[in-house]
PARO-662154 format. One record per atom (N, C-alpha, C, O, CB): residue number from 0; residue in one letter; z, x, y. Coordinates in pm, 1 decimal. Glycine has a CB too. Layout:
<pts>
   pos   code         pz         px         py
   NUM      A          Z          X          Y
...
</pts>
This chain:
<pts>
   pos   code         pz         px         py
     0      M      981.0      754.3     -949.7
     0      M     1027.4      708.5    -1086.9
     0      M     1063.0      847.3    -1147.2
     0      M     1163.4      849.4    -1218.5
     0      M      907.4      619.7    -1179.3
     1      A     1006.3      944.2    -1131.7
     1      A     1028.8     1095.0    -1186.3
     1      A     1141.8     1166.3    -1088.4
     1      A     1205.9     1265.5    -1122.8
     1      A      871.8     1190.9    -1180.1
     2      S     1154.2     1107.1     -975.3
     2      S     1241.6     1161.0     -874.6
     2      S     1407.8     1138.4     -938.5
     2      S     1450.5     1043.2    -1003.8
     2      S     1208.1     1073.8     -719.2
     3      A     1457.3     1223.8     -907.0
     3      A     1618.8     1197.8     -917.9
     3      A     1666.7     1124.8     -818.8
     3      A     1767.2     1064.1     -855.8
     3      A     1704.3     1318.8     -916.3
     4      G     1633.9     1101.5     -692.5
     4      G     1653.1      993.5     -595.3
     4      G     1606.6      847.4     -634.6
     4      G     1674.8      757.5     -585.4
     4      G     1581.8     1033.1     -473.3
     5      Y     1523.1      817.8     -698.5
     5      Y     1463.9      686.8     -769.2
     5      Y     1609.8      613.8     -821.3
     5      Y     1666.2      524.6     -758.0
     5      Y     1341.5      729.9     -917.8
     6      S     1659.2      671.9     -952.4
     6      S     1747.6      623.0    -1011.3
     6      S     1849.8      697.6    -1077.4
     6      S     1819.1      775.5    -1167.7
     6      S     1698.1      555.9    -1076.7
     7      K     1959.6      682.9    -1044.1
     7      K     2054.0      760.8    -1163.8
     7      K     2057.3      719.0    -1268.3
     7      K     2086.7      805.5    -1350.7
     7      K     2182.5      772.3    -1150.8
     8      A     2035.7      595.2    -1320.2
     8      A     2055.8      494.8    -1466.8
     8      A     1895.2      553.8    -1527.5
     8      A     1904.3      630.7    -1623.2
     8      A     2068.1      261.6    -1430.2
     9      T     1793.0      531.3    -1492.0
     9      T     1664.5      540.6    -1550.5
     9      T     1561.0      663.1    -1502.0
     9      T     1521.4      667.6    -1385.5
     9      T     1603.1      408.0    -1523.7
    10      R     1529.6      740.7    -1580.5
    10      R     1462.3      874.7    -1530.0
    10      R     1315.8      861.9    -1636.9
    10      R     1316.3      861.3    -1760.0
    10      R     1583.0     1042.9    -1562.8
    11      F     1222.5      854.5    -1565.0
    11      F     1100.8      883.2    -1646.4
    11      F     1021.6     1014.0    -1627.4
    11      F     1007.6     1054.3    -1511.9
    11      F     1009.3      777.7    -1623.5
    12      T      972.8     1078.7    -1721.0
    12      T      889.9     1195.9    -1689.0
    12      T      752.7     1125.2    -1618.1
    12      T      726.8     1005.1    -1611.0
    12      T      855.5     1292.2    -1836.9
    13      V      689.3     1217.8    -1578.0
    13      V      549.7     1178.0    -1495.4
    13      V      470.2     1167.7    -1599.4
    13      V      373.2     1093.0    -1586.6
    13      V      484.4     1283.9    -1382.1
    14      A      490.4     1241.2    -1732.0
    14      A      374.3     1168.2    -1845.1
    14      A      406.1     1023.7    -1886.0
    14      A      315.5      951.5    -1927.7
    14      A      369.0     1253.5    -1998.5
    15      E      554.1      972.0    -1873.5
    15      E      609.3      869.3    -1889.1
    15      E      520.6      791.9    -1843.4
    15      E      438.7      727.1    -1908.5
    15      E      723.0      859.4    -1844.7
    16      I      538.2      797.6    -1696.1
    16      I      457.5      696.7    -1604.6
    16      I      335.2      674.6    -1581.1
    16      I      292.3      571.5    -1529.2
    16      I      479.9      705.5    -1503.9
    17      A      254.4      790.6    -1625.3
    17      A      128.5      789.6    -1633.2
    17      A       68.4      714.7    -1715.4
    17      A      -29.4      648.4    -1680.7
    17      A       92.5      887.0    -1648.0
    18      A      133.0      712.3    -1877.9
    18      A      114.9      629.2    -1990.4
    18      A      148.8      471.4    -1943.4
    18      A       97.3      371.1    -1992.9
    18      A      212.4      684.6    -2112.9
    19      R      233.2      474.2    -1851.8
    19      R      271.4      331.0    -1840.0
    19      R      179.2      266.5    -1739.4
    19      R      164.8      144.7    -1749.9
    19      R      422.4      313.3    -1796.6
    20      L      108.3      336.2    -1633.9
    20      L       15.2      297.2    -1551.7
    20      L     -101.6      258.2    -1617.1
    20      L     -160.3      153.7    -1588.8
    20      L       -8.1      387.5    -1464.3
    21      S     -147.2      354.3    -1722.9
    21      S     -274.9      357.8    -1815.1
    21      S     -244.0      208.3    -1878.8
    21      S     -336.7      127.3    -1875.2
    21      S     -282.5      504.6    -1943.8
    22      A     -138.0      174.5    -1927.8
    22      A     -134.8       57.6    -2006.3
    22      A     -131.3      -42.6    -1915.3
    22      A     -199.3     -139.6    -1948.9
    22      A      -27.0       48.8    -2100.5
    23      F      -72.4      -52.9    -1805.9
    23      F      -90.2     -146.0    -1729.8
    23      F     -225.6     -198.9    -1686.0
    23      F     -254.5     -318.3    -1693.6
    23      F      -26.8     -114.8    -1642.3
    24      V     -322.6      -88.0    -1631.4
    24      V     -423.9      -90.4    -1585.4
    24      V     -522.2     -148.9    -1677.2
    24      V     -599.0     -235.4    -1635.0
    24      V     -445.3       20.5    -1542.8
    25      E     -527.4      -99.4    -1829.7
    25      E     -588.3     -155.7    -1928.5
    25      E     -550.6     -294.3    -1977.5
    25      E     -615.0     -339.8    -2072.0
    25      E     -579.5      -73.7    -2019.7
    26      H     -451.1     -367.7    -1922.1
    26      H     -410.9     -511.3    -2009.0
    26      H     -353.3     -585.5    -1884.1
    26      H     -247.9     -649.2    -1883.8
    26      H     -277.1     -494.3    -2156.8
    27      S     -436.0     -568.6    -1780.0
    27      S     -462.8     -645.5    -1660.9
    27      S     -587.6     -643.7    -1586.5
    27      S     -684.6     -575.7    -1620.2
    27      S     -375.9     -615.3    -1577.2
    28      D     -583.0     -728.9    -1472.1
    28      D     -718.8     -752.4    -1399.2
    28      D     -694.0     -654.5    -1278.9
    28      D     -707.7     -695.7    -1163.7
    28      D     -751.3     -924.5    -1348.7
    29      H     -658.9     -530.0    -1304.4
    29      H     -607.3     -438.2    -1199.6
    29      H     -759.4     -385.0    -1146.4
    29      H     -857.0     -380.4    -1221.2
    29      H     -491.8     -306.0    -1266.2
    30      A     -761.6     -347.0    -1008.5
    30      A     -894.5     -309.4     -957.0
    30      A     -856.5     -184.7     -902.2
    30      A     -756.3     -169.6     -832.4
    30      A     -965.1     -409.4     -852.4
    31      F     -924.2     -108.2     -928.9
    31      F     -931.3       44.7     -827.2
    31      F     -967.1       32.5     -707.0
    31      F    -1078.2      -20.3     -710.8
    31      F    -1030.4      154.4     -866.9
    32      W     -934.1       52.8     -590.7
    32      W     -992.3       29.9     -453.9
    32      W     -965.4      199.9     -415.1
    32      W     -858.7      261.1     -411.2
    32      W     -899.1     -109.5     -343.0
    33      P    -1122.4      254.0     -385.6
    33      P    -1127.6      388.2     -347.7
    33      P    -1060.4      387.5     -197.0
    33      P    -1057.7      304.4     -106.3
    33      P    -1284.9      445.2     -355.2
    34      D    -1002.9      532.3     -215.7
    34      D     -966.8      532.9      -60.8
    34      D    -1046.2      592.1       23.0
    34      D    -1059.8      712.3       46.1
    34      D     -850.3      590.6      -30.8
    35      C    -1103.7      491.3       72.2
    35      C    -1260.3      542.5      163.3
    35      C    -1234.1      475.6      330.9
    35      C    -1329.6      462.3      407.4
    35      C    -1448.9      440.9       71.2
    36      L    -1140.0      450.6      357.3
    36      L    -1088.9      425.1      519.0
    36      L    -1073.5      528.7      591.9
    36      L    -1042.7      632.5      533.2
    36      L     -959.7      361.7      538.3
    37      S    -1088.0      531.3      719.9
    37      S    -1023.6      647.0      832.4
    37      S     -933.6      600.1      947.3
    37      S     -964.6      533.2     1045.9
    37      S    -1143.9      722.2      912.4
    38      I     -826.6      645.8      915.1
    38      I     -737.1      589.0     1052.3
    38      I     -818.5      602.3     1208.2
    38      I     -782.1      537.7     1306.5
    38      I     -579.9      695.9     1065.8
    39      R     -893.9      665.1     1208.3
    39      R     -964.2      692.0     1316.9
    39      R    -1067.9      575.4     1358.1
    39      R    -1115.6      560.1     1470.5
    39      R    -1028.3      819.0     1292.3
    40      D    -1092.0      499.7     1249.1
    40      D    -1178.2      376.6     1268.4
    40      D    -1114.0      246.8     1357.7
    40      D    -1042.8      159.0     1309.1
    40      D    -1212.4      324.7     1120.0
    41      T    -1156.8      256.0     1501.9
    41      T    -1108.4      147.0     1570.8
    41      T    -1153.6       -5.9     1548.9
    41      T    -1122.2     -102.2     1618.9
    41      T    -1131.7      179.7     1693.6
    42      Q    -1234.8       -4.4     1435.0
    42      Q    -1269.8     -133.9     1378.4
    42      Q    -1141.1     -207.5     1293.5
    42      Q    -1100.9     -322.4     1274.9
    42      Q    -1399.2     -107.8     1279.9
    43      L    -1103.1      -73.7     1255.0
    43      L     -989.6     -110.6     1107.6
    43      L     -859.0      -97.2     1163.0
    43      L     -768.0     -149.7     1098.9
    43      L     -995.3       10.0      957.2
    44      F     -823.5      -21.6     1297.9
    44      F     -652.6       12.0     1353.8
    44      F     -680.8       16.5     1496.0
    44      F     -762.2       81.2     1561.9
    44      F     -566.7      179.4     1298.6
    45      Q     -576.9      -83.8     1531.0
    45      Q     -546.9      -96.4     1683.0
    45      Q     -447.0       -6.2     1689.5
    45      Q     -337.6      -27.0     1637.1
    45      Q     -503.4     -239.6     1742.6
    46      H     -483.2      125.2     1768.8
    46      H     -394.7      222.1     1768.0
    46      H     -278.1      189.5     1872.8
    46      H     -165.4      226.1     1839.2
    46      H     -466.5      349.3     1793.7
    47      V     -288.8      141.7     1963.7
    47      V     -184.2       80.0     2051.5
    47      V      -95.3        5.5     2011.3
    47      V       -0.4      -22.5     2084.6
    47      V     -225.5       15.2     2136.5
    48      A     -105.1      -35.7     1903.9
    48      A        0.6     -127.6     1829.6
    48      A       64.8      -54.0     1719.2
    48      A      150.1     -116.9     1656.6
    48      A      -65.1     -259.8     1767.3
    49      I       40.6       65.2     1684.1
    49      I       87.8      150.1     1596.5
    49      I      168.2      245.2     1686.0
    49      I      124.3      337.2     1755.1
    49      I      -21.7      212.5     1512.1
    50      L      325.8      194.5     1666.7
    50      L      447.8      240.4     1752.9
    50      L      505.5      345.7     1693.0
    50      L      582.2      411.8     1762.9
    50      L      554.9      138.0     1774.8
    51      S      485.2      384.7     1560.5
    51      S      552.7      480.5     1503.9
    51      S      481.7      554.5     1365.4
    51      S      468.3      488.9     1262.1
    51      S      682.2      417.0     1478.0
    52      S      447.8      665.4     1372.4
    52      S      381.3      749.1     1247.9
    52      S      452.9      698.8     1105.7
    52      S      389.9      717.3     1001.6
    52      S      410.6      931.0     1269.5
    53      K      582.6      636.0     1100.7
    53      K      645.3      620.3      996.8
    53      K      560.2      461.6      915.7
    53      K      598.5      412.8      809.4
    53      K      815.5      616.1     1047.4
    54      H      454.4      413.2      991.5
    54      H      411.1      307.3      948.9
    54      H      249.6      318.7      911.1
    54      H      168.1      227.5      897.0
    54      H      447.6      210.5     1047.7
    55      L      231.6      463.6      899.4
    55      L       83.1      503.7      912.0
    55      L       13.0      461.5      769.0
    55      L      -94.5      403.4      754.3
    55      L       67.0      678.3      943.6
    56      T      106.3      508.1      666.0
    56      T       79.0      475.1      520.9
    56      T       73.1      354.8      478.6
    56      T      -24.5      317.3      413.6
    56      T      160.2      523.2      443.4
    57      D      174.4      274.0      507.4
    57      D      175.0      121.3      528.2
    57      D       79.8       21.3      585.0
    57      D       59.8      -95.9      553.4
    57      D      265.3      100.4      594.5
    58      L       16.5      110.3      693.2
    58      L     -111.5       22.6      801.6
    58      L     -222.0       54.7      701.9
    58      L     -296.1      -31.2      654.2
    58      L     -155.2       99.7      997.5
    59      Y     -227.9      188.6      673.1
    59      Y     -330.6      239.6      571.2
    59      Y     -366.0      127.1      456.2
    59      Y     -468.0       58.2      459.3
    59      Y     -268.9      377.2      497.6
    60      L     -282.5      121.3      372.3
    60      L     -248.5       20.7      253.7
    60      L     -314.1     -119.7      279.3
    60      L     -410.7     -166.1      218.7
    60      L      -81.6       -0.8      238.8
    61      L     -243.6     -177.5      379.9
    61      L     -264.7     -288.4      444.4
    61      L     -421.9     -301.0      509.5
    61      L     -487.2     -400.7      479.1
    61      L     -154.3     -293.5      545.7
    62      A     -472.4     -214.0      585.9
    62      A     -631.8     -201.8      570.9
    62      A     -742.2     -207.6      474.3
    62      A     -852.3     -262.6      474.2
    62      A     -655.3     -111.7      601.4
    63      L     -666.6     -120.7      378.5
    63      L     -755.4      -90.4      257.8
    63      L     -714.0     -243.8      170.1
    63      L     -810.2     -280.2      102.6
    63      L     -704.8       84.3      164.6
    64      A     -603.5     -329.0      159.8
    64      A     -608.0     -458.1      126.0
    64      A     -702.0     -546.8      181.1
    64      A     -770.3     -622.7      112.4
    64      A     -500.9     -503.4      145.4
    65      V     -707.4     -538.6      309.6
    65      V     -774.7     -616.6      381.8
    65      V     -964.0     -607.7      356.9
    65      V    -1046.1     -697.7      339.5
    65      V     -718.1     -576.4      525.8
    66      E     -977.9     -471.8      364.6
    66      E    -1108.1     -466.1      325.7
    66      E    -1159.9     -475.8      172.5
    66      E    -1275.5     -447.6      141.1
    66      E    -1146.7     -353.2      377.5
    67      N    -1073.0     -513.7       92.0
    67      N    -1090.5     -544.2      -51.6
    67      N    -1050.6     -711.7      -81.5
    67      N    -1057.8     -773.3     -187.9
    67      N     -987.3     -434.4     -141.2
    68      E    -1012.0     -753.0       36.1
    68      E    -1001.8     -918.4       20.7
    68      E     -867.7     -927.4      -50.3
    68      E     -843.4    -1038.1      -98.2
    68      E    -1136.2     -999.7      -78.4
    69      G     -768.4     -824.9      -67.9
    69      G     -629.2     -807.5     -113.9
    69      G     -534.2     -843.8      -39.3
    69      G     -552.9     -896.4       70.4
    69      G     -599.3     -691.9     -141.3
    70      C     -412.4     -818.7      -92.5
    70      C     -311.3     -834.0      -17.2
    70      C     -207.1     -699.3      -65.7
    70      C     -217.0     -639.2     -172.7
    70      C     -255.4     -989.8      -36.8
    71      L      -97.6     -668.8       53.4
    71      L       -4.6     -562.1       54.6
    71      L      115.3     -634.0       24.0
    71      L      161.6     -726.0       91.4
    71      L        1.9     -480.1      185.3
    72      V      167.2     -582.5      -91.0
    72      V      292.0     -661.0     -106.1
    72      V      395.6     -547.3      -93.0
    72      V      361.9     -439.6     -142.1
    72      V      302.9     -748.3     -252.0
    73      T      533.7     -556.4      -25.8
    73      T      607.4     -452.0       36.1
    73      T      722.1     -533.8       57.9
    73      T      717.9     -656.5       67.0
    73      T      544.5     -380.6      164.3
    74      F      838.4     -454.1       67.2
    74      F      969.3     -485.9      100.4
    74      F      977.6     -458.1      225.7
    74      F     1086.5     -498.8      266.1
    74      F     1067.7     -425.1       28.9
    75      D      902.6     -397.0      328.9
    75      D      900.0     -346.0      459.2
    75      D      899.7     -495.0      545.2
    75      D      808.0     -575.3      528.0
    75      D      759.9     -237.4      484.4
    76      Q      986.8     -516.0      617.9
    76      Q      943.3     -629.4      696.8
    76      Q      924.2     -634.1      842.4
    76      Q      932.4     -727.0      922.8
    76      Q     1023.0     -719.6      674.2
    77      H      883.2     -449.0      861.4
    77      H      862.3     -440.3      983.1
    77      H      702.9     -365.6     1010.6
    77      H      688.5     -298.9     1113.1
    77      H      988.2     -366.0     1038.3
    78      I      616.8     -377.5      938.3
    78      I      489.0     -354.4      955.0
    78      I      423.2     -465.1     1035.7
    78      I      426.0     -586.9     1017.5
    78      I      430.4     -335.1      829.6
    79      P      352.8     -379.6     1145.9
    79      P      313.6     -450.9     1244.3
    79      P      151.0     -502.8     1260.8
    79      P       55.9     -453.4     1321.4
    79      P      356.4     -373.9     1347.1
    80      L      163.8     -612.9     1186.5
    80      L       27.8     -686.1     1137.2
    80      L      -85.7     -676.2     1221.9
    80      L     -201.2     -667.1     1180.2
    80      L       45.2     -832.9     1119.7
    81      N      -35.9     -678.8     1397.4
    81      N     -143.4     -660.7     1460.7
    81      N     -225.1     -524.1     1478.2
    81      N     -336.3     -506.4     1528.0
    81      N     -111.7     -705.1     1564.1
    82      A     -124.1     -422.2     1414.6
    82      A     -261.7     -294.6     1400.7
    82      A     -361.1     -253.3     1315.7
    82      A     -429.2     -151.3     1305.3
    82      A     -226.3     -184.4     1398.0
    83      V     -350.3     -385.1     1242.3
    83      V     -468.1     -388.5     1163.8
    83      V     -579.4     -525.1     1205.8
    83      V     -578.6     -618.6     1125.7
    83      V     -411.6     -396.3     1004.9
    84      P     -644.1     -533.1     1290.6
    84      P     -702.2     -628.5     1328.3
    84      P     -755.1     -767.6     1288.8
    84      P     -755.0     -880.1     1338.7
    84      P     -759.0     -582.5     1353.5
    85      K     -808.1     -698.7     1157.1
    85      K     -861.1     -796.8     1070.6
    85      K     -763.2     -877.8      964.2
    85      K     -800.2     -967.4      888.2
    85      K     -964.2     -726.6      998.0
    86      A     -635.1     -826.8      976.8
    86      A     -537.7     -892.5      861.0
    86      A     -479.0    -1018.0      933.1
    86      A     -456.6    -1047.6     1050.4
    86      A     -401.9     -781.4      804.9
    87      T     -461.0    -1089.4      790.7
    87      T     -392.7    -1238.5      854.6
    87      T     -255.1    -1194.8      773.0
    87      T     -231.6    -1091.8      709.8
    87      T     -483.0    -1430.4      797.9
    88      P     -158.5    -1332.0      802.5
    88      P      -62.5    -1339.5      720.2
    88      P      -62.8    -1321.0      566.4
    88      P       28.1    -1280.3      494.1
    88      P      -23.3    -1439.8      746.3
    89      G     -190.6    -1362.2      534.2
    89      G     -207.2    -1359.3      400.6
    89      G     -236.1    -1265.2      329.7
    89      G     -256.2    -1282.2      209.5
    89      G     -273.0    -1424.2      371.7
    90      H     -246.0    -1127.2      396.5
    90      H     -302.8    -1001.1      350.8
    90      H     -163.7     -924.5      342.2
    90      H     -159.8     -811.2      294.2
    90      H     -424.4     -930.9      457.0
    91      L      -43.1     -991.9      392.2
    91      L       94.8     -893.3      380.5
    91      L      165.8    -1000.4      313.1
    91      L      165.8    -1116.4      354.2
    91      L      180.8     -828.6      537.1
    92      V      217.6     -965.8      224.2
    92      V      309.5    -1025.3      155.6
    92      V      474.5     -930.2      129.8
    92      V      503.3     -846.4       44.4
    92      V      225.6    -1058.4       22.6
    93      V      560.6     -991.0      249.4
    93      V      703.6     -935.6      210.1
    93      V      788.0    -1022.3      139.0
    93      V      813.5    -1141.6      155.7
    93      V      781.9     -897.1      325.6
    94      I      846.3     -898.5       15.1
    94      I      927.8     -984.7      -74.1
    94      I     1081.7     -923.9      -59.6
    94      I     1174.4     -974.9     -122.6
    94      I      866.5     -979.7     -238.9
</pts>
């Protein structure tokens, strides 16, 4: 949102974005999920199902959601659900 590539009409400084995030966290049921998984963990990731490095971040976030009993909400319709063995369709919401 601070990047010029995000929007030509609306720009926010990093400080404004941080303030908005803080307000959201304080006034919602937000829960922090620590970044504690390893892409090397074969219990969490089915490496043969990861066909492209461009999906690594999405698959990591999906596995993080699975481990925290949450869901990943995304616009990306091409995330290979089978790359995260414990993931079910309920863990991935495509909007």
